[in-house]
PDB file of N, CA, C and O in Angstrom, chain B, residues numbered from 101:
ATOM      1  N   MET B 101      74.065-131.871 -56.481  1.00  0.00           N
ATOM      2  CA  MET B 101      73.546-133.777 -57.160  1.00  0.00           C
ATOM      3  C   MET B 101      74.013-133.998 -58.252  1.00  0.00           C
ATOM      4  O   MET B 101      73.348-133.547 -59.184  1.00  0.00           O
ATOM      5  N   TYR B 102      74.802-134.462 -58.472  1.00  0.00           N
ATOM      6  CA  TYR B 102      75.489-135.878 -59.288  1.00  0.00           C
ATOM      7  C   TYR B 102      74.831-136.490 -60.213  1.00  0.00           C
ATOM      8  O   TYR B 102      74.306-137.540 -59.843  1.00  0.00           O
ATOM      9  N   GLU B 103      74.619-136.072 -61.725  1.00  0.00           N
ATOM     10  CA  GLU B 103      74.029-137.104 -62.333  1.00  0.00           C
ATOM     11  C   GLU B 103      74.739-138.576 -62.765  1.00  0.00           C
ATOM     12  O   GLU B 103      75.770-138.457 -63.427  1.00  0.00           O
ATOM     13  N   LEU B 104      74.439-139.504 -62.560  1.00  0.00           N
ATOM     14  CA  LEU B 104      75.106-140.680 -63.201  1.00  0.00           C
ATOM     15  C   LEU B 104      74.960-141.077 -64.539  1.00  0.00           C
ATOM     16  O   LEU B 104      73.909-140.964 -65.169  1.00  0.00           O
ATOM     17  N   LYS B 105      76.038-141.554 -64.989  1.00  0.00           N
ATOM     18  CA  LYS B 105      76.079-141.887 -66.689  1.00  0.00           C
ATOM     19  C   LYS B 105      76.422-143.698 -66.318  1.00  0.00           C
ATOM     20  O   LYS B 105      77.109-143.921 -65.321  1.00  0.00           O
ATOM     21  N   PHE B 106      76.084-144.498 -66.875  1.00  0.00           N
ATOM     22  CA  PHE B 106      76.703-145.435 -67.018  1.00  0.00           C
ATOM     23  C   PHE B 106      77.378-146.084 -68.322  1.00  0.00           C
ATOM     24  O   PHE B 106      76.632-146.289 -69.280  1.00  0.00           O
ATOM     25  N   LEU B 107      78.723-146.420 -68.428  1.00  0.00           N
ATOM     26  CA  LEU B 107      79.202-147.075 -69.705  1.00  0.00           C
ATOM     27  C   LEU B 107      77.969-148.432 -69.829  1.00  0.00           C
ATOM     28  O   LEU B 107      77.337-148.978 -68.926  1.00  0.00           O
ATOM     29  N   GLY B 108      77.958-148.634 -71.054  1.00  0.00           N
ATOM     30  CA  GLY B 108      77.382-150.070 -71.468  1.00  0.00           C
ATOM     31  C   GLY B 108      77.891-150.908 -71.374  1.00  0.00           C
ATOM     32  O   GLY B 108      77.441-152.003 -71.711  1.00  0.00           O
ATOM     33  N   LYS B 109      79.574-150.629 -70.642  1.00  0.00           N
ATOM     34  CA  LYS B 109      80.075-152.256 -70.281  1.00  0.00           C
ATOM     35  C   LYS B 109      79.283-152.497 -68.958  1.00  0.00           C
ATOM     36  O   LYS B 109      78.932-153.658 -68.742  1.00  0.00           O
ATOM     37  N   ALA B 110      78.916-151.397 -67.920  1.00  0.00           N
ATOM     38  CA  ALA B 110      78.875-151.375 -66.779  1.00  0.00           C
ATOM     39  C   ALA B 110      77.632-151.476 -66.453  1.00  0.00           C
ATOM     40  O   ALA B 110      77.275-151.486 -65.275  1.00  0.00           O
ATOM     41  N   VAL B 111      76.352-151.614 -68.022  1.00  0.00           N
ATOM     42  CA  VAL B 111      75.093-151.913 -67.417  1.00  0.00           C
ATOM     43  C   VAL B 111      74.975-153.555 -67.509  1.00  0.00           C
ATOM     44  O   VAL B 111      74.128-154.141 -66.834  1.00  0.00           O
ATOM     45  N   GLY B 112      76.167-154.492 -68.668  1.00  0.00           N
ATOM     46  CA  GLY B 112      76.332-155.545 -68.411  1.00  0.00           C
ATOM     47  C   GLY B 112      76.621-156.085 -67.466  1.00  0.00           C
ATOM     48  O   GLY B 112      76.027-157.029 -66.945  1.00  0.00           O
ATOM     49  N   ASP B 113      77.899-155.382 -66.996  1.00  0.00           N
ATOM     50  CA  ASP B 113      77.767-156.230 -66.050  1.00  0.00           C
ATOM     51  C   ASP B 113      76.972-155.793 -64.754  1.00  0.00           C
ATOM     52  O   ASP B 113      76.933-156.718 -63.943  1.00  0.00           O
ATOM     53  N   LEU B 114      76.579-155.095 -64.496  1.00  0.00           N
ATOM     54  CA  LEU B 114      75.007-154.986 -63.615  1.00  0.00           C
ATOM     55  C   LEU B 114      74.283-155.902 -63.767  1.00  0.00           C
ATOM     56  O   LEU B 114      74.008-156.607 -62.796  1.00  0.00           O
ATOM     57  N   ARG B 115      73.931-156.081 -64.612  1.00  0.00           N
ATOM     58  CA  ARG B 115      72.844-157.727 -64.869  1.00  0.00           C
ATOM     59  C   ARG B 115      73.566-159.074 -64.914  1.00  0.00           C
ATOM     60  O   ARG B 115      73.041-160.176 -65.075  1.00  0.00           O
ATOM     61  N   LYS B 116      74.507-158.871 -64.789  1.00  0.00           N
ATOM     62  CA  LYS B 116      75.399-160.730 -64.277  1.00  0.00           C
ATOM     63  C   LYS B 116      75.196-160.677 -63.139  1.00  0.00           C
ATOM     64  O   LYS B 116      75.245-161.843 -62.748  1.00  0.00           O
ATOM     65  N   ILE B 117      74.876-159.678 -61.872  1.00  0.00           N
ATOM     66  CA  ILE B 117      75.060-159.777 -60.908  1.00  0.00           C
ATOM     67  C   ILE B 117      74.128-160.034 -59.991  1.00  0.00           C
ATOM     68  O   ILE B 117      73.616-158.925 -59.840  1.00  0.00           O
ATOM     69  N   ASP B 118      73.487-160.885 -59.169  1.00  0.00           N
ATOM     70  CA  ASP B 118      71.799-161.288 -58.985  1.00  0.00           C
ATOM     71  C   ASP B 118      71.500-160.270 -58.015  1.00  0.00           C
ATOM     72  O   ASP B 118      72.229-159.489 -57.404  1.00  0.00           O
ATOM     73  N   ARG B 119      70.021-160.495 -58.017  1.00  0.00           N
ATOM     74  CA  ARG B 119      69.544-159.287 -57.488  1.00  0.00           C
ATOM     75  C   ARG B 119      69.333-158.276 -56.457  1.00  0.00           C
ATOM     76  O   ARG B 119      69.049-157.079 -56.428  1.00  0.00           O
ATOM     77  N   ALA B 120      69.664-159.537 -55.330  1.00  0.00           N
ATOM     78  CA  ALA B 120      70.223-158.954 -54.043  1.00  0.00           C
ATOM     79  C   ALA B 120      71.047-157.912 -54.027  1.00  0.00           C
ATOM     80  O   ALA B 120      70.957-156.879 -53.363  1.00  0.00           O
ATOM     81  N   HIS B 121      72.152-158.358 -55.075  1.00  0.00           N
ATOM     82  CA  HIS B 121      73.253-157.549 -54.829  1.00  0.00           C
ATOM     83  C   HIS B 121      73.463-156.084 -55.778  1.00  0.00           C
ATOM     84  O   HIS B 121      74.221-155.124 -55.643  1.00  0.00           O
ATOM     85  N   GLN B 122      72.067-156.534 -57.111  1.00  0.00           N
ATOM     86  CA  GLN B 122      71.921-155.257 -57.975  1.00  0.00           C
ATOM     87  C   GLN B 122      71.288-154.322 -57.206  1.00  0.00           C
ATOM     88  O   GLN B 122      71.570-153.133 -57.356  1.00  0.00           O
ATOM     89  N   LYS B 123      70.322-154.744 -56.255  1.00  0.00           N
ATOM     90  CA  LYS B 123      69.613-153.844 -55.285  1.00  0.00           C
ATOM     91  C   LYS B 123      70.545-152.571 -54.382  1.00  0.00           C
ATOM     92  O   LYS B 123      70.397-151.349 -54.347  1.00  0.00           O
ATOM     93  N   ILE B 124      71.448-153.409 -53.766  1.00  0.00           N
ATOM     94  CA  ILE B 124      72.181-152.833 -52.758  1.00  0.00           C
ATOM     95  C   ILE B 124      73.100-151.403 -53.451  1.00  0.00           C
ATOM     96  O   ILE B 124      73.032-150.201 -53.195  1.00  0.00           O
ATOM     97  N   ILE B 125      73.960-152.208 -54.436  1.00  0.00           N
ATOM     98  CA  ILE B 125      74.295-151.358 -55.775  1.00  0.00           C
ATOM     99  C   ILE B 125      73.846-150.017 -56.019  1.00  0.00           C
ATOM    100  O   ILE B 125      74.365-148.936 -55.743  1.00  0.00           O
ATOM    101  N   LYS B 126      72.614-150.358 -56.678  1.00  0.00           N
ATOM    102  CA  LYS B 126      71.992-148.908 -57.266  1.00  0.00           C
ATOM    103  C   LYS B 126      71.579-148.469 -55.821  1.00  0.00           C
ATOM    104  O   LYS B 126      71.264-147.279 -55.864  1.00  0.00           O
ATOM    105  N   GLU B 127      71.431-149.106 -54.248  1.00  0.00           N
ATOM    106  CA  GLU B 127      71.639-148.188 -53.636  1.00  0.00           C
ATOM    107  C   GLU B 127      72.624-146.939 -53.426  1.00  0.00           C
ATOM    108  O   GLU B 127      72.481-145.718 -53.494  1.00  0.00           O
ATOM    109  N   LYS B 128      73.717-147.825 -53.131  1.00  0.00           N
ATOM    110  CA  LYS B 128      74.552-147.004 -52.750  1.00  0.00           C
ATOM    111  C   LYS B 128      74.719-145.683 -53.998  1.00  0.00           C
ATOM    112  O   LYS B 128      74.985-144.483 -53.940  1.00  0.00           O
ATOM    113  N   LEU B 129      74.467-146.461 -54.875  1.00  0.00           N
ATOM    114  CA  LEU B 129      74.966-145.378 -56.156  1.00  0.00           C
ATOM    115  C   LEU B 129      73.970-144.115 -56.096  1.00  0.00           C
ATOM    116  O   LEU B 129      74.458-143.092 -56.576  1.00  0.00           O
ATOM    117  N   LEU B 130      72.524-143.993 -55.540  1.00  0.00           N
ATOM    118  CA  LEU B 130      72.029-143.314 -55.807  1.00  0.00           C
ATOM    119  C   LEU B 130      72.866-142.202 -54.584  1.00  0.00           C
ATOM    120  O   LEU B 130      73.080-140.993 -54.496  1.00  0.00           O
ATOM    121  N   ILE B 131      73.198-143.626 -53.644  1.00  0.00           N
ATOM    122  CA  ILE B 131      73.990-142.098 -52.167  1.00  0.00           C
ATOM    123  C   ILE B 131      74.304-140.937 -52.665  1.00  0.00           C
ATOM    124  O   ILE B 131      73.948-139.759 -52.643  1.00  0.00           O
ATOM    125  N   LEU B 132      75.598-142.093 -53.424  1.00  0.00           N
ATOM    126  CA  LEU B 132      76.732-141.816 -54.134  1.00  0.00           C
ATOM    127  C   LEU B 132      76.550-140.183 -54.927  1.00  0.00           C
ATOM    128  O   LEU B 132      77.102-139.110 -54.685  1.00  0.00           O
ATOM    129  N   ALA B 133      75.354-140.648 -56.122  1.00  0.00           N
ATOM    130  CA  ALA B 133      75.127-139.056 -56.427  1.00  0.00           C
ATOM    131  C   ALA B 133      74.515-137.826 -55.749  1.00  0.00           C
ATOM    132  O   ALA B 133      74.769-136.656 -56.035  1.00  0.00           O
ATOM    133  N   GLU B 134      73.510-138.350 -54.627  1.00  0.00           N
ATOM    134  CA  GLU B 134      73.259-137.207 -53.611  1.00  0.00           C
ATOM    135  C   GLU B 134      74.053-136.655 -52.624  1.00  0.00           C
ATOM    136  O   GLU B 134      73.783-135.524 -52.221  1.00  0.00           O
ATOM    137  N   ASN B 135      74.717-137.092 -52.302  1.00  0.00           N
ATOM    138  CA  ASN B 135      76.037-136.953 -51.030  1.00  0.00           C
ATOM    139  C   ASN B 135      77.518-137.983 -51.115  1.00  0.00           C
ATOM    140  O   ASN B 135      77.924-138.897 -50.398  1.00  0.00           O
ATOM    141  N   PRO B 136      77.990-137.408 -52.200  1.00  0.00           N
ATOM    142  CA  PRO B 136      79.724-138.663 -52.578  1.00  0.00           C
ATOM    143  C   PRO B 136      80.169-138.658 -51.027  1.00  0.00           C
ATOM    144  O   PRO B 136      80.582-139.707 -50.532  1.00  0.00           O
ATOM    145  N   GLY B 137      80.039-136.870 -49.867  1.00  0.00           N
ATOM    146  CA  GLY B 137      80.695-137.329 -48.821  1.00  0.00           C
ATOM    147  C   GLY B 137      80.108-138.645 -48.089  1.00  0.00           C
ATOM    148  O   GLY B 137      80.992-139.489 -47.943  1.00  0.00           O
ATOM    149  N   ALA B 138      78.959-139.004 -47.635  1.00  0.00           N
ATOM    150  CA  ALA B 138      78.116-140.079 -47.224  1.00  0.00           C
ATOM    151  C   ALA B 138      79.210-140.931 -47.281  1.00  0.00           C
ATOM    152  O   ALA B 138      79.788-141.188 -46.225  1.00  0.00           O
ATOM    153  N   LEU B 139      79.588-141.402 -48.296  1.00  0.00           N
ATOM    154  CA  LEU B 139      80.229-142.591 -48.545  1.00  0.00           C
ATOM    155  C   LEU B 139      81.594-142.636 -48.556  1.00  0.00           C
ATOM    156  O   LEU B 139      82.231-143.564 -49.054  1.00  0.00           O
ATOM    157  N   LYS B 140      82.057-141.711 -48.051  1.00  0.00           N
ATOM    158  CA  LYS B 140      83.728-141.031 -48.011  1.00  0.00           C
ATOM    159  C   LYS B 140      84.604-142.672 -47.664  1.00  0.00           C
ATOM    160  O   LYS B 140      85.425-143.117 -48.466  1.00  0.00           O
ATOM    161  N   THR B 141      84.197-143.498 -46.190  1.00  0.00           N
ATOM    162  CA  THR B 141      85.019-144.545 -45.942  1.00  0.00           C
ATOM    163  C   THR B 141      85.541-145.664 -47.070  1.00  0.00           C
ATOM    164  O   THR B 141      86.536-146.388 -47.042  1.00  0.00           O
ATOM    165  N   ASN B 142      84.407-145.517 -48.152  1.00  0.00           N
ATOM    166  CA  ASN B 142      83.820-146.745 -48.951  1.00  0.00           C
ATOM    167  C   ASN B 142      84.562-146.200 -49.781  1.00  0.00           C
ATOM    168  O   ASN B 142      84.978-147.096 -50.516  1.00  0.00           O
ATOM    169  N   ILE B 143      84.940-145.297 -50.066  1.00  0.00           N
ATOM    170  CA  ILE B 143      85.643-144.711 -51.904  1.00  0.00           C
ATOM    171  C   ILE B 143      87.411-144.419 -51.458  1.00  0.00           C
ATOM    172  O   ILE B 143      87.891-143.865 -50.469  1.00  0.00           O
ATOM    173  N   LYS B 144      87.938-144.936 -52.428  1.00  0.00           N
ATOM    174  CA  LYS B 144      89.107-144.559 -52.769  1.00  0.00           C
ATOM    175  C   LYS B 144      89.647-144.340 -53.781  1.00  0.00           C
ATOM    176  O   LYS B 144      89.244-145.053 -54.700  1.00  0.00           O
ATOM    177  N   LYS B 145      90.824-143.266 -54.168  1.00  0.00           N
ATOM    178  CA  LYS B 145      90.990-143.218 -55.526  1.00  0.00           C
ATOM    179  C   LYS B 145      92.130-143.812 -56.435  1.00  0.00           C
ATOM    180  O   LYS B 145      93.289-144.002 -56.068  1.00  0.00           O
ATOM    181  N   LEU B 146      91.682-144.036 -57.506  1.00  0.00           N
ATOM    182  CA  LEU B 146      93.032-145.158 -57.996  1.00  0.00           C
ATOM    183  C   LEU B 146      93.977-144.795 -58.590  1.00  0.00           C
ATOM    184  O   LEU B 146      93.921-143.705 -59.159  1.00  0.00           O
ATOM    185  N   ALA B 147      95.183-145.607 -58.656  1.00  0.00           N
ATOM    186  CA  ALA B 147      96.612-145.228 -59.341  1.00  0.00           C
ATOM    187  C   ALA B 147      96.338-145.083 -60.655  1.00  0.00           C
ATOM    188  O   ALA B 147      96.966-144.104 -61.058  1.00  0.00           O
ATOM    189  N   ILE B 148      95.756-145.542 -61.450  1.00  0.00           N
ATOM    190  CA  ILE B 148      95.779-145.187 -62.368  1.00  0.00           C
ATOM    191  C   ILE B 148      95.490-144.255 -63.845  1.00  0.00           C
ATOM    192  O   ILE B 148      95.838-144.223 -65.025  1.00  0.00           O
ATOM    193  N   ASP B 149      94.528-143.486 -62.781  1.00  0.00           N
ATOM    194  CA  ASP B 149      93.978-142.484 -63.476  1.00  0.00           C
ATOM    195  C   ASP B 149      93.703-140.914 -61.937  1.00  0.00           C
ATOM    196  O   ASP B 149      94.491-140.863 -60.992  1.00  0.00           O
ATOM    197  N   GLU B 150      93.163-140.450 -61.997  1.00  0.00           N
ATOM    198  CA  GLU B 150      93.204-139.206 -60.992  1.00  0.00           C
ATOM    199  C   GLU B 150      92.478-138.693 -60.553  1.00  0.00           C
ATOM    200  O   GLU B 150      92.380-137.933 -59.590  1.00  0.00           O
ATOM    201  N   ASP B 151      91.310-139.452 -61.920  1.00  0.00           N
ATOM    202  CA  ASP B 151      90.143-139.030 -61.797  1.00  0.00           C
ATOM    203  C   ASP B 151      89.405-140.397 -61.391  1.00  0.00           C
ATOM    204  O   ASP B 151      88.322-140.193 -60.843  1.00  0.00           O
ATOM    205  N   PHE B 152      89.774-141.810 -61.549  1.00  0.00           N
ATOM    206  CA  PHE B 152      88.818-142.547 -61.571  1.00  0.00           C
ATOM    207  C   PHE B 152      89.200-142.838 -59.924  1.00  0.00           C
ATOM    208  O   PHE B 152      90.169-142.452 -59.269  1.00  0.00           O
ATOM    209  N   TYR B 153      87.979-143.717 -59.521  1.00  0.00           N
ATOM    210  CA  TYR B 153      87.557-143.733 -58.392  1.00  0.00           C
ATOM    211  C   TYR B 153      87.034-145.407 -57.828  1.00  0.00           C
ATOM    212  O   TYR B 153      86.694-146.194 -58.711  1.00  0.00           O
ATOM    213  N   ARG B 154      87.011-145.675 -56.983  1.00  0.00           N
ATOM    214  CA  ARG B 154      86.137-147.210 -56.372  1.00  0.00           C
ATOM    215  C   ARG B 154      85.194-147.214 -55.093  1.00  0.00           C
ATOM    216  O   ARG B 154      85.559-146.820 -53.985  1.00  0.00           O
ATOM    217  N   LEU B 155      84.303-147.566 -55.306  1.00  0.00           N
ATOM    218  CA  LEU B 155      83.092-147.353 -54.488  1.00  0.00           C
ATOM    219  C   LEU B 155      83.282-149.090 -53.677  1.00  0.00           C
ATOM    220  O   LEU B 155      83.056-150.147 -54.265  1.00  0.00           O
ATOM    221  N   ARG B 156      83.703-148.964 -52.356  1.00  0.00           N
ATOM    222  CA  ARG B 156      82.968-150.642 -52.044  1.00  0.00           C
ATOM    223  C   ARG B 156      81.982-150.893 -51.626  1.00  0.00           C
ATOM    224  O   ARG B 156      81.552-150.356 -50.605  1.00  0.00           O
ATOM    225  N   VAL B 157      81.466-151.611 -52.167  1.00  0.00           N
ATOM    226  CA  VAL B 157      79.903-152.207 -51.829  1.00  0.00           C
ATOM    227  C   VAL B 157      80.039-154.066 -51.407  1.00  0.00           C
ATOM    228  O   VAL B 157      79.981-155.073 -52.112  1.00  0.00           O
ATOM    229  N   GLY B 158      80.154-153.941 -50.562  1.00  0.00           N
ATOM    230  CA  GLY B 158      80.661-155.660 -50.256  1.00  0.00           C
ATOM    231  C   GLY B 158      81.335-155.990 -50.666  1.00  0.00           C
ATOM    232  O   GLY B 158      82.358-155.355 -50.411  1.00  0.00           O
ATOM    233  N   SER B 159      81.507-156.963 -51.457  1.00  0.00           N
ATOM    234  CA  SER B 159      82.609-158.082 -52.393  1.00  0.00           C
ATOM    235  C   SER B 159      82.652-157.300 -53.779  1.00  0.00           C
ATOM    236  O   SER B 159      83.521-157.504 -54.628  1.00  0.00           O
ATOM    237  N   TYR B 160      81.766-156.516 -53.893  1.00  0.00           N
ATOM    238  CA  TYR B 160      81.692-155.827 -55.160  1.00  0.00           C
ATOM    239  C   TYR B 160      82.539-154.313 -55.233  1.00  0.00           C
ATOM    240  O   TYR B 160      82.565-153.449 -54.357  1.00  0.00           O
ATOM    241  N   ARG B 161      83.208-154.298 -56.562  1.00  0.00           N
ATOM    242  CA  ARG B 161      83.612-152.785 -56.375  1.00  0.00           C
ATOM    243  C   ARG B 161      82.936-152.047 -58.058  1.00  0.00           C
ATOM    244  O   ARG B 161      82.796-152.621 -59.138  1.00  0.00           O
ATOM    245  N   VAL B 162      82.714-150.972 -57.768  1.00  0.00           N
ATOM    246  CA  VAL B 162      82.180-149.996 -58.898  1.00  0.00           C
ATOM    247  C   VAL B 162      83.098-148.852 -58.684  1.00  0.00           C
ATOM    248  O   VAL B 162      83.360-148.073 -57.767  1.00  0.00           O
ATOM    249  N   ILE B 163      83.619-149.146 -60.349  1.00  0.00           N
ATOM    250  CA  ILE B 163      85.104-147.893 -60.867  1.00  0.00           C
ATOM    251  C   ILE B 163      84.018-146.989 -60.892  1.00  0.00           C
ATOM    252  O   ILE B 163      82.840-147.312 -60.736  1.00  0.00           O
ATOM    253  N   PHE B 164      84.297-146.246 -61.022  1.00  0.00           N
ATOM    254  CA  PHE B 164      83.594-144.139 -61.995  1.00  0.00           C
ATOM    255  C   PHE B 164      84.730-143.263 -61.948  1.00  0.00           C
ATOM    256  O   PHE B 164      85.898-143.412 -61.588  1.00  0.00           O
ATOM    257  N   LYS B 165      84.108-142.374 -62.381  1.00  0.00           N
ATOM    258  CA  LYS B 165      84.784-141.312 -62.655  1.00  0.00           C
ATOM    259  C   LYS B 165      84.190-140.092 -62.459  1.00  0.00           C
ATOM    260  O   LYS B 165      82.977-139.942 -62.606  1.00  0.00           O
ATOM    261  N   LYS B 166      84.944-139.194 -62.137  1.00  0.00           N
ATOM    262  CA  LYS B 166      84.197-138.402 -60.962  1.00  0.00           C
ATOM    263  C   LYS B 166      84.091-137.004 -61.989  1.00  0.00           C
ATOM    264  O   LYS B 166      85.288-136.730 -61.902  1.00  0.00           O
ATOM    265  N   GLU B 167      83.548-135.928 -62.889  1.00  0.00           N
ATOM    266  CA  GLU B 167      83.863-134.855 -63.136  1.00  0.00           C
ATOM    267  C   GLU B 167      83.273-134.117 -62.251  1.00  0.00           C
ATOM    268  O   GLU B 167      82.091-134.314 -61.970  1.00  0.00           O
ATOM    269  N   GLU B 168      83.802-133.414 -61.830  1.00  0.00           N
ATOM    270  CA  GLU B 168      83.223-132.271 -61.104  1.00  0.00           C
ATOM    271  C   GLU B 168      82.937-131.187 -62.122  1.00  0.00           C
ATOM    272  O   GLU B 168      81.757-131.538 -62.120  1.00  0.00           O
ATOM    273  N   LYS B 169      82.944-130.418 -62.791  1.00  0.00           N
ATOM    274  CA  LYS B 169      82.750-129.188 -63.859  1.00  0.00           C
ATOM    275  C   LYS B 169      81.206-129.233 -64.237  1.00  0.00           C
ATOM    276  O   LYS B 169      80.320-128.379 -64.254  1.00  0.00           O
ATOM    277  N   ARG B 170      81.252-130.420 -64.497  1.00  0.00           N
ATOM    278  CA  ARG B 170      79.769-130.779 -64.974  1.00  0.00           C
ATOM    279  C   ARG B 170      78.754-131.680 -64.047  1.00  0.00           C
ATOM    280  O   ARG B 170      77.669-132.126 -64.420  1.00  0.00           O
ATOM    281  N   LEU B 171      79.320-131.834 -62.831  1.00  0.00           N
ATOM    282  CA  LEU B 171      78.038-132.714 -61.867  1.00  0.00           C
ATOM    283  C   LEU B 171      78.054-134.102 -62.237  1.00  0.00           C
ATOM    284  O   LEU B 171      76.908-134.549 -62.291  1.00  0.00           O
ATOM    285  N   ILE B 172      79.108-135.097 -62.562  1.00  0.00           N
ATOM    286  CA  ILE B 172      78.852-135.879 -63.705  1.00  0.00           C
ATOM    287  C   ILE B 172      79.438-137.232 -62.813  1.00  0.00           C
ATOM    288  O   ILE B 172      80.458-136.881 -62.220  1.00  0.00           O
ATOM    289  N   ILE B 173      79.206-138.213 -62.627  1.00  0.00           N
ATOM    290  CA  ILE B 173      79.790-139.229 -62.264  1.00  0.00           C
ATOM    291  C   ILE B 173      79.263-140.424 -63.253  1.00  0.00           C
ATOM    292  O   ILE B 173      78.099-140.771 -63.449  1.00  0.00           O
ATOM    293  N   LEU B 174      80.746-141.070 -63.948  1.00  0.00           N
ATOM    294  CA  LEU B 174      80.115-141.546 -65.095  1.00  0.00           C
ATOM    295  C   LEU B 174      80.549-143.386 -64.188  1.00  0.00           C
ATOM    296  O   LEU B 174      81.597-143.529 -63.558  1.00  0.00           O
ATOM    297  N   ILE B 175      79.825-144.184 -64.298  1.00  0.00           N
ATOM    298  CA  ILE B 175      79.612-145.591 -63.969  1.00  0.00           C
ATOM    299  C   ILE B 175      81.223-146.567 -65.391  1.00  0.00           C
ATOM    300  O   ILE B 175      81.102-146.550 -66.616  1.00  0.00           O
ATOM    301  N   LEU B 176      82.031-147.006 -64.886  1.00  0.00           N
ATOM    302  CA  LEU B 176      83.391-147.425 -65.577  1.00  0.00           C
ATOM    303  C   LEU B 176      82.405-149.279 -65.698  1.00  0.00           C
ATOM    304  O   LEU B 176      81.521-149.766 -66.403  1.00  0.00           O
ATOM    305  N   ARG B 177      83.191-149.681 -64.647  1.00  0.00           N
ATOM    306  CA  ARG B 177      82.954-150.925 -64.642  1.00  0.00           C
ATOM    307  C   ARG B 177      82.090-150.879 -63.020  1.00  0.00           C
ATOM    308  O   ARG B 177      82.072-149.997 -62.162  1.00  0.00           O
ATOM    309  N   ILE B 178      81.290-152.515 -63.087  1.00  0.00           N
ATOM    310  CA  ILE B 178      81.177-152.897 -61.665  1.00  0.00           C
ATOM    311  C   ILE B 178      81.326-154.563 -61.742  1.00  0.00           C
ATOM    312  O   ILE B 178      81.155-155.258 -62.744  1.00  0.00           O
ATOM    313  N   GLY B 179      81.714-155.031 -60.314  1.00  0.00           N
ATOM    314  CA  GLY B 179      81.878-156.731 -60.542  1.00  0.00           C
ATOM    315  C   GLY B 179      82.702-157.230 -59.137  1.00  0.00           C
ATOM    316  O   GLY B 179      83.060-156.391 -58.311  1.00  0.00           O
ATOM    317  N   HIS B 180      82.838-157.977 -59.042  1.00  0.00           N
ATOM    318  CA  HIS B 180      83.804-158.571 -57.422  1.00  0.00           C
ATOM    319  C   HIS B 180      84.851-157.961 -57.608  1.00  0.00           C
ATOM    320  O   HIS B 180      85.291-157.568 -58.689  1.00  0.00           O
ATOM    321  N   ARG B 181      85.344-157.838 -56.495  1.00  0.00           N
ATOM    322  CA  ARG B 181      86.172-157.046 -55.728  1.00  0.00           C
ATOM    323  C   ARG B 181      87.693-158.356 -56.750  1.00  0.00           C
ATOM    324  O   ARG B 181      88.454-157.741 -57.497  1.00  0.00           O
ATOM    325  N   LYS B 182      87.900-159.857 -56.644  1.00  0.00           N
ATOM    326  CA  LYS B 182      88.537-160.359 -57.168  1.00  0.00           C
ATOM    327  C   LYS B 182      89.113-160.416 -59.044  1.00  0.00           C
ATOM    328  O   LYS B 182      90.309-160.503 -59.321  1.00  0.00           O
ATOM    329  N   GLU B 183      88.137-160.355 -60.005  1.00  0.00           N
ATOM    330  CA  GLU B 183      88.095-160.264 -61.183  1.00  0.00           C
ATOM    331  C   GLU B 183      88.134-158.672 -61.570  1.00  0.00           C
ATOM    332  O   GLU B 183      88.986-158.382 -62.410  1.00  0.00           O
ATOM    333  N   ILE B 184      87.258-157.516 -61.030  1.00  0.00           N
ATOM    334  CA  ILE B 184      86.979-156.024 -61.880  1.00  0.00           C
ATOM    335  C   ILE B 184      88.406-155.301 -61.441  1.00  0.00           C
ATOM    336  O   ILE B 184      88.362-154.151 -61.878  1.00  0.00           O
ATOM    337  N   TYR B 185      89.453-155.498 -60.855  1.00  0.00           N
ATOM    338  CA  TYR B 185      90.645-155.156 -61.154  1.00  0.00           C
ATOM    339  C   TYR B 185      91.339-155.538 -62.593  1.00  0.00           C
ATOM    340  O   TYR B 185      91.726-154.577 -63.257  1.00  0.00           O
ATOM    341  N   LEU B 186      91.544-156.931 -63.167  1.00  0.00           N
ATOM    342  CA  LEU B 186      91.575-156.962 -64.273  1.00  0.00           C
ATOM    343  C   LEU B 186      91.234-156.306 -65.693  1.00  0.00           C
ATOM    344  O   LEU B 186      91.830-156.026 -66.733  1.00  0.00           O
ATOM    345  N   SER B 187      90.107-156.227 -65.224  1.00  0.00           N
ATOM    346  CA  SER B 187      89.252-154.894 -66.508  1.00  0.00           C
ATOM    347  C   SER B 187      89.848-153.752 -66.742  1.00  0.00           C
ATOM    348  O   SER B 187      89.779-153.163 -67.821  1.00  0.00           O
ATOM    349  N   LEU B 188      90.639-153.255 -65.490  1.00  0.00           N
ATOM    350  CA  LEU B 188      91.008-152.153 -65.495  1.00  0.00           C
ATOM    351  C   LEU B 188      91.708-151.071 -66.626  1.00  0.00           C
ATOM    352  O   LEU B 188      91.633-149.874 -66.902  1.00  0.00           O
ATOM    353  N   ARG B 189      92.824-152.942 -67.347  1.00  0.00           N
ATOM    354  CA  ARG B 189      93.603-152.387 -67.800  1.00  0.00           C
ATOM    355  C   ARG B 189      93.291-151.906 -69.389  1.00  0.00           C
ATOM    356  O   ARG B 189      94.240-151.684 -70.140  1.00  0.00           O
ATOM    357  N   VAL B 190      91.977-151.767 -69.823  1.00  0.00           N
ATOM    358  CA  VAL B 190      91.550-151.240 -70.430  1.00  0.00           C
ATOM    359  C   VAL B 190      91.571-149.730 -70.417  1.00  0.00           C
ATOM    360  O   VAL B 190      91.428-149.078 -71.451  1.00  0.00           O
ATOM    361  N   PHE B 191      91.680-149.403 -69.704  1.00  0.00           N
ATOM    362  CA  PHE B 191      91.264-148.015 -69.420  1.00  0.00           C
ATOM    363  C   PHE B 191      92.801-147.320 -68.996  1.00  0.00           C
ATOM    364  O   PHE B 191      92.873-146.134 -68.674  1.00  0.00           O
ATOM    365  N   THR B 192      93.913-148.149 -69.036  1.00  0.00           N
ATOM    366  CA  THR B 192      95.016-147.401 -68.315  1.00  0.00           C
ATOM    367  C   THR B 192      95.719-146.674 -70.095  1.00  0.00           C
ATOM    368  O   THR B 192      95.263-147.051 -71.174  1.00  0.00           O
ATOM    369  N   PHE B 193      96.439-146.011 -70.006  1.00  0.00           N
ATOM    370  CA  PHE B 193      96.774-144.947 -71.172  1.00  0.00           C
ATOM    371  C   PHE B 193      98.882-145.768 -70.624  1.00  0.00           C
ATOM    372  O   PHE B 193      99.879-145.350 -71.211  1.00  0.00           O
TER     373      PHE B 193
END
C-alpha cells in the first residue's frame, strides 16, 4: 500500500472543488493508494517527467508523482481538465 502525500497547492486545489466531486476524488485516491492497478485505465504517464502521472476522475485530473522505492504517491495538483495542464509549467525543467 502506498502512502498519499499532498503538496500544499494540491490541498488548496481540492478545497476549491465542490463537495460532491471532492468525495469522488478522495475515494479514487484511496483506491490508488491501495491498488494502483485497479485504476490503470484512468492513469497515464505525462510527457513532462517520467515519474509524473495523471489520474482521470470525471472532468477532473489529479497530477501525481509515484516514488516506487519509498511507496509514496505525491499529489502535485488537482483541477479541471481544461485548466490543470496550464499549471504544470511550474514543474517543467
